[in-house]
C-alpha positions as CSV (number, residue, x, y, z in Angstrom):
1,X,26.8,-4.8,23.1
2,X,25.3,-3.5,26.3
3,X,21.7,-4.5,27.1
4,X,21.4,-2.9,30.5
5,X,17.9,-1.3,30.6
6,X,17.6,2.0,32.4
7,X,14.2,3.1,31.2
8,X,12.2,0.0,30.4
9,X,8.6,0.5,29.3
10,X,6.2,1.2,32.1
11,X,3.8,-1.7,33.0
12,X,0.7,0.4,32.1
13,X,2.0,1.0,28.6
14,X,2.8,-2.7,28.2
15,X,-0.7,-3.5,29.3
16,X,-2.0,-1.0,26.8
17,X,-0.1,-2.7,24.0
18,X,-1.4,-6.1,25.2
19,X,-5.0,-4.8,25.1
20,X,-4.5,-3.4,21.6
21,X,-3.2,-6.7,20.4
22,X,-6.0,-8.7,22.0
23,X,-8.7,-6.3,20.7
24,X,-7.5,-6.7,17.1
25,X,-7.2,-10.5,17.4
26,X,-10.7,-10.7,18.9
27,X,-12.1,-10.1,15.4
28,X,-9.1,-10.9,13.1
29,X,-8.3,-14.6,13.5
30,X,-5.6,-14.7,10.9
31,X,-1.8,-14.4,10.8
32,X,-0.5,-13.1,14.2
33,X,2.7,-11.9,12.6
34,X,0.7,-9.5,10.4
35,X,-1.0,-8.1,13.5
36,X,2.4,-7.5,15.1
37,X,3.7,-5.7,12.0
38,X,0.7,-3.4,11.8
39,X,1.2,-2.4,15.5
40,X,4.9,-2.0,14.9
41,X,4.2,0.4,12.0
42,X,1.8,2.4,14.2
43,X,4.5,2.9,16.9
44,X,7.1,3.7,14.3
45,X,4.9,6.4,12.7
46,X,4.9,4.4,9.5
47,X,2.4,3.2,7.0
48,X,1.7,-0.4,6.0
49,X,0.7,-2.0,2.7
50,X,-1.3,-5.2,3.1
51,X,-1.2,-7.2,-0.1
52,X,-3.1,-10.4,-0.8
53,X,-5.9,-12.1,-2.6
54,X,-9.5,-10.9,-1.9
55,X,-11.3,-12.4,1.1
56,X,-8.4,-13.3,3.5
57,X,-9.1,-10.5,6.0
58,X,-7.1,-7.5,4.8
59,X,-9.9,-5.0,5.5
60,X,-10.9,-6.7,8.7
61,X,-7.4,-6.4,10.1
62,X,-7.0,-2.7,9.0
63,X,-10.5,-1.8,10.4
64,X,-9.9,-3.6,13.7
65,X,-6.6,-1.7,14.1
66,X,-8.2,1.6,13.4
67,X,-11.3,1.1,15.6
68,X,-9.1,0.0,18.5
69,X,-7.6,3.5,18.7
70,X,-9.8,6.3,20.1
71,X,-9.1,8.8,17.3
72,X,-10.5,9.9,13.9
73,X,-10.7,7.0,11.5
74,X,-11.7,7.2,7.8
75,X,-12.1,4.4,5.3
76,X,-11.5,5.4,1.6
77,X,-12.8,2.8,-0.9
78,X,-10.6,3.6,-3.8
79,X,-12.0,3.2,-7.3
80,X,-10.9,4.0,-10.9
81,X,-13.1,7.1,-11.1
82,X,-11.8,8.8,-8.0
83,X,-10.0,12.2,-8.3
84,X,-7.3,13.6,-6.0
85,X,-9.8,16.1,-4.6
86,X,-11.9,13.1,-3.4
87,X,-9.0,12.3,-1.1
88,X,-7.5,15.7,-0.2
89,X,-10.6,18.0,-0.3
90,X,-11.8,20.8,-2.5
91,X,-12.2,24.6,-2.3
92,X,-15.9,25.6,-2.6
93,X,-17.0,29.0,-3.5
94,X,-19.1,30.8,-0.9
95,X,-21.5,33.2,-2.7
96,X,-22.3,35.1,0.5
97,X,-18.7,36.0,1.3
98,X,-17.3,35.9,-2.2
99,X,-14.5,33.7,-1.1
100,X,-13.4,30.1,-1.6
101,X,-13.6,27.9,1.5
102,X,-11.6,24.7,1.7
103,X,-13.6,21.6,2.6
104,X,-11.2,19.0,4.1
105,X,-11.2,15.5,2.5
106,X,-11.0,12.1,4.2
107,X,-7.2,12.3,4.4
108,X,-7.7,14.7,7.4
109,X,-8.0,11.8,9.9
110,X,-5.6,10.0,12.3
111,X,-5.9,6.6,10.8
112,X,-6.8,6.1,7.1
113,X,-7.8,2.8,5.6
114,X,-7.0,3.1,1.9
115,X,-8.9,0.1,0.7
116,X,-7.8,-1.5,-2.6
117,X,-5.3,1.3,-3.3
118,X,-4.2,-0.2,-6.6
119,X,-7.7,0.1,-8.0
120,X,-7.5,3.8,-8.4
121,X,-5.4,5.7,-11.0
122,X,-1.8,6.8,-10.5
123,X,-3.0,10.5,-10.3
124,X,-5.1,9.7,-7.2
125,X,-2.4,7.4,-5.7
126,X,0.0,10.3,-6.0
127,X,-2.3,12.5,-3.9
128,X,-1.4,10.4,-0.9
129,X,2.4,10.8,-1.4
130,X,2.9,14.1,0.4
131,X,0.6,13.2,3.2
132,X,2.4,9.9,3.8
133,X,5.9,11.4,3.6
134,X,5.5,14.8,5.2
135,X,2.2,14.6,7.2
136,X,1.1,17.7,5.3
137,X,-1.3,18.4,2.5
138,X,-0.7,21.2,0.0
139,X,-3.7,22.5,-2.1
140,X,-4.6,25.8,-3.7
141,X,-1.4,27.4,-2.5
142,X,-2.0,26.5,1.1
143,X,-0.3,23.9,3.3
144,X,-2.1,22.0,6.1
145,X,-0.4,19.9,8.8
146,X,-2.1,16.6,9.6
147,X,-2.8,15.8,13.2
148,X,-0.8,13.1,14.9
149,X,-0.9,10.2,15.0
150,X,-1.2,9.8,11.3
151,X,-1.1,6.4,9.6
152,X,-2.2,5.0,6.3
153,X,-3.2,1.3,6.2
154,X,-3.5,0.4,2.6
155,X,-4.8,-2.8,1.1
156,X,-4.3,-4.0,-2.4
157,X,-5.1,-7.1,-4.6
158,X,-2.3,-8.8,-6.6
159,X,-1.5,-7.0,-9.8
160,X,-2.6,-9.9,-12.0
161,X,-6.2,-9.1,-11.0
162,X,-8.2,-7.2,-13.5
163,X,-8.7,-3.4,-12.9
164,X,-5.6,-2.8,-10.9
165,X,-2.9,-0.1,-11.4
166,X,0.7,-0.5,-10.5
167,X,1.9,1.4,-7.4
168,X,5.0,3.3,-8.6
169,X,8.3,2.6,-6.8
170,X,8.4,6.0,-5.1
171,X,4.9,5.3,-3.5
172,X,5.9,1.9,-2.4
173,X,8.9,3.4,-0.7
174,X,6.5,5.5,1.5
175,X,5.2,2.4,3.1
176,X,7.3,1.4,6.1
177,X,6.3,-2.3,5.6
178,X,4.7,-4.4,3.0
179,X,3.1,-7.6,4.2
180,X,0.9,-10.5,3.2
181,X,-1.6,-12.4,5.3
182,X,-1.8,-15.8,3.6
183,X,-4.6,-18.3,3.8
184,X,-5.8,-19.3,7.3
185,X,-5.2,-22.7,8.7
186,X,-8.2,-25.1,8.7
187,X,-8.7,-24.5,12.4
188,X,-8.8,-20.8,12.0
189,X,-11.0,-20.9,9.0
190,X,-13.5,-23.1,10.9
191,X,-13.5,-20.5,13.7
192,X,-14.2,-17.8,11.1
193,X,-17.1,-19.8,9.6
194,X,-18.6,-20.5,13.0
195,X,-18.3,-17.0,14.5
196,X,-18.3,-14.7,11.5
197,X,-16.4,-11.9,13.4
198,X,-16.5,-9.4,10.5
199,X,-20.3,-9.4,10.8
200,X,-20.9,-10.0,14.5
201,X,-18.0,-8.4,16.4
202,X,-16.3,-5.9,14.1
203,X,-19.2,-3.3,14.0
204,X,-19.3,-3.0,17.8
205,X,-15.5,-3.1,18.4
206,X,-14.6,-0.5,21.0
207,X,-11.3,1.5,21.2
208,X,-8.9,0.3,23.9
209,X,-6.1,2.8,23.4
210,X,-6.2,6.6,23.5
211,X,-4.5,8.9,21.0
212,X,-2.3,10.3,23.8
213,X,-1.0,6.8,24.6
214,X,-0.2,6.2,21.0
215,X,1.9,9.4,20.9
216,X,3.6,8.4,24.2
217,X,4.5,5.0,22.8
218,X,5.9,6.7,19.6
219,X,8.0,8.9,21.8
220,X,9.4,5.9,23.5
221,X,10.3,4.4,20.1
222,X,12.4,7.5,19.4
223,X,14.3,7.0,22.6
224,X,15.3,3.4,22.1
225,X,19.0,2.9,22.0
226,X,20.6,1.2,19.0
227,X,24.2,0.0,19.5
228,X,26.9,1.0,17.0
229,X,27.3,-2.7,16.1
230,X,23.7,-2.8,14.9
231,X,24.0,0.4,12.9
232,X,27.1,-1.1,11.3
233,X,25.1,-4.2,10.4
234,X,22.4,-2.1,8.8
235,X,25.0,-0.2,6.8
236,X,26.7,-3.4,5.7
237,X,23.3,-4.8,4.6
238,X,22.5,-1.7,2.6
239,X,25.9,-1.7,1.0
240,X,25.6,-5.4,0.0
241,X,22.3,-4.7,-1.8
242,X,23.8,-1.8,-3.7
243,X,26.6,-3.9,-5.1
244,X,24.7,-7.2,-5.6
245,X,24.9,-8.5,-9.2
246,X,21.2,-9.4,-9.3
247,X,19.9,-6.0,-8.1
248,X,19.4,-2.9,-10.2
249,X,18.5,-0.7,-7.2
250,X,19.7,-1.4,-3.6
251,X,18.5,-0.2,-0.3
252,X,18.4,3.6,0.0
253,X,19.4,5.6,3.1
254,X,15.6,6.0,3.7
255,X,15.3,2.3,3.7
256,X,18.1,2.0,6.2
257,X,16.4,4.5,8.4
258,X,13.1,2.6,8.1
259,X,14.8,-0.7,9.1
260,X,16.4,0.9,12.2
261,X,13.2,2.6,13.3
262,X,11.3,-0.6,12.9
263,X,13.8,-2.3,15.1
264,X,13.2,0.4,17.7
265,X,9.5,-0.2,17.5
266,X,10.0,-4.0,17.9
267,X,12.0,-3.3,21.1
268,X,9.2,-1.2,22.6
269,X,6.7,-4.0,21.8
270,X,8.9,-6.3,23.9
271,X,9.2,-3.7,26.7
272,X,12.8,-2.8,26.1
273,X,14.5,0.6,25.6
274,X,17.4,-1.0,23.6
275,X,17.5,-2.9,20.4
276,X,18.9,-6.4,19.9
277,X,20.0,-8.1,16.7
278,X,16.7,-10.0,16.4
279,X,14.9,-6.7,16.1
280,X,16.8,-6.0,12.9
281,X,16.5,-9.5,11.5
282,X,12.7,-9.7,12.1
283,X,12.2,-6.6,10.1
284,X,14.5,-7.0,7.1
285,X,12.0,-8.7,4.7
286,X,8.8,-6.7,5.4
287,X,10.7,-3.4,5.5
288,X,13.3,-3.8,2.7
289,X,12.0,-6.3,0.1
290,X,9.7,-3.7,-1.6
291,X,12.4,-1.1,-1.7
292,X,14.9,-2.9,-3.9
293,X,14.6,-3.8,-7.6
294,X,15.9,-7.0,-9.1
295,X,17.3,-7.3,-12.6
296,X,14.4,-9.6,-13.5
297,X,11.8,-7.0,-12.3
298,X,8.8,-7.0,-14.6
299,X,6.3,-4.7,-12.9
300,X,4.5,-7.8,-11.7
301,X,4.3,-6.4,-8.2
302,X,5.7,-9.6,-6.9
303,X,8.6,-9.1,-4.5
304,X,9.4,-12.8,-3.9
305,X,12.6,-12.6,-5.9
306,X,13.7,-9.5,-3.9
307,X,13.0,-11.3,-0.7
308,X,15.0,-14.3,-1.8
309,X,18.0,-12.2,-2.6
310,X,17.7,-10.4,0.7
311,X,17.6,-13.7,2.5
312,X,20.8,-14.8,0.8
313,X,22.5,-11.5,1.7
314,X,21.5,-11.9,5.3
315,X,22.9,-15.4,5.4
316,X,26.2,-14.1,4.0
317,X,26.6,-11.3,6.6
318,X,28.0,-11.8,10.0
319,X,25.4,-11.3,12.7
320,X,26.1,-8.5,15.2
321,X,25.0,-10.8,18.1
């Protein structure tokens, strides 16, 4: 596989990525891998679902990411009583003109923090589907195109928590990645207790990357070269999930596309214009585990069994290195 770079990322763009990473981690002291995945999703024009117990920094990470970009940011605190119109917008009758005027909802922003997405009803969850998949909103017979970049960063609590609604499989599939943060180490937790970044630093966090730079980086992701051997590996992986005895539903072509595009974004984060096998391997679990369904699936929302099966499939396949 050829790895000769002819169009490596410019130093100023690499500096912009470094500033973005540092800005986020100046207020979020948790899992660095989660920070990398959120940035990867941004560059790949994808959406990310951050799932974990309350209080480990899900909202801090999402907010820090959004505030680090100089673009429109909206936080939607999802609750059981919300309606789709609370997200999309509503047509209001103007008595002076005798016409209905559409008032845009919070979905009309560049970066959306959908906080505790599984605390709202499936009807409202579904209102996000078209926007996440097509970057458009259809309402009252009219279609509106959302401005780029457009990214949904959703957080959710585990499903065993009271007052949660299951995200349907077709909505999970709209998320490029699903990730967890985990509990911080004692050293990191001590740092959080001492500095309280969510209270002291997060409110005044300034943007370090412009909207135009984000779009330029996304364009670079589209141009990353993926060798035929890597594409064959992704196809073999997808085929293995579709024929596995312990899986009811394997990886779809959309899942294969998501894995390949995530690998491209990983290459850009490393300053390369070509993908390597590690770019595929590092993305398999966060990109694919929530897209397959095991035979023991019980709507628990836990994808640990799927991740275990994926890991065994990866071990059985020959690496394209």
